[in-house]
N, C-alpha and C positions, 0 to 999 in steps of 0.2 A: 695071901702074897702074889699068887699065879693071878687072882683075879686084878693085884694092884698094877702088874708088871703087865698084862692082856692091856688094861686100860690107857698108860704113859705109852704102849706101843701106838695104839690107836692114837692118842692125841699126835704123836710123833709124826704119825703117815699123812693127817690131816693136814696139821704145819708145814711141815714143810712142800707137801702140793700145794697148800693154796699161799705159798710164798714164791713159788718157782717163777721163774723172770723168763719171758721170752723175748728175745732177740733177735736181730740183724744189721748186718753191715750192711752200706750201699756204697757206690763213689757216686757222688753228684757232675763230678767233672766227665766220668765217662757217660753218664748220662746225657748231659747236655750237650758233648760232642756226637751223641747221635740224633738229637731233635734238628731236624733241615732249619725251621724257624729261628735257634738259637745259629745256626750258623750265618744265616742272614742276617739277624739282629748286628751279629759280631763284624760281619762286610761292612755293614754301614757305617757301624761304631768306627770301624777302622779309615774308611774313607774320611769321614769326617775331622778323626784327627790328624789323618793326612794332608788335609784342606789349610786346617788351622796351623800345622808346623810351618807349612809352607806359605804363609802368611806372617808366621813372626821371622820364618828365613829371609822374607824378602826387607823385612822392615830389619833386621840385625844389620843387612848386607847396606843397606841407604845409612845407616848408623856409623857403620865401618866407613861409609863414602865421607860421612860427611867428616868424622875424625882424619881420614887422609888429609882431606880438602883444606882442613883447619891446620893441620900439620904442615903443611907446602904453603899455606899464604901468612901463618901464623909471625912470622917474620917481618912482613909487609902493612899488619894491619896495625891501628891507632890501638890505645889501651881500651877507649869506647867501644871498636868493634869487636876487639877479642872478647872482652865481658857479653857483649851480646852473644858470637858465636856459639861462647861456651854456653851459656844460658839456653841457647837452642841445644846442643848437645844434651846437657842435660833432661831436657824437657822431653826429649826424644827416647832417652834412656830409661826416664820415669815412663815412660807412655809406651815402650815396649816392655818393662817388665808389668806392667796392672793387666795390659792385653796377655801377656803370659798367663799370668794370677788368672784371668777373665778366663781362662780358656782351659787351662790346663790344671789351676789350681783347685785346695777345696771347697767344694760345692761350683766349682767352676763350668763351665758349659760339657765339659766331658763329662764329667759328672751326674751331670743331669741330662745328657743325651741316655746315658748310659741306664739310668733309671726308670727311663721312658721306654727303652727297646727291650732291656733284660731283665728287668725286673717282673714284668709280669708272664713271661718265661718262668723264669724261677719259682714265681708263687704256684706258675699250675703244676711245676714238677714238687713243689714242699704241699703241696692239695692231695695229687695222686701218693706221695710216699705218705699222705695220714689217714690216704681213704684205704692204701691196703695195711698199715696197718692196725687200724682197726678194724679189717677184715679178715686180717691173722691173726686178733690178738696179742700183737707184740707189745710189749712191755715200752721198749724203744728201739729207737734206728740210731745207727751208730755213722757218720760220715768217715769214708778213712780218704777222703783225699784231701782235705786240707788238714797241714801241718801235723801234730801227732796226736790224734784222734785217738785212733788204733794203733796200738802196737802189733799184734798179730790176730788176724782176721782168718778163719776157716775160710777158704774158697766155697765153700758147700753154703756158706751162710749169707754171700752178697747175694741181695735181690734187687741188684740193679737191673737186670733183663726182664723180673717181672714188673718194677716201674713201669719202663720200656714197652710193654704190653700194655700194662694200662693207659700209657697215653698214647696207645695204636701205631706205635713206632716200631720195626721190625731189628 
């Protein structure tokens, strides 16, 4: 009986040791905020966004002027000229919506620029995290920066500074 209990205890210790999971918590927003190239890329992205928004604002102002001019002259225009002006206004509205979708819509210019500027930096961070996980034998790493991924994280488990060190950032 003692021999059976001893074997059971040895098996239990072996099983619990092999199933122990090592994990870490990182904050990807914190990591990205410490990277100068991310800040530069974000600034460039903001400049493109501002430039494209100004373009849209200018076209919107032109459209508003067309509306006001039409309203002011509507009484004096023939039915044929009214129809022509309404068609022009409609085409300008469509052009404005299309441009807005092209610049800021799903798969638009802003999305593509973000992919071009930000994704390489995110990939670099991901590779550093993956390298850290392999080196430190972590079973999984949680990111606490987005959503409710982690409800509670012991601060001593946060390895964000280690990732920054791996990237060579102080």
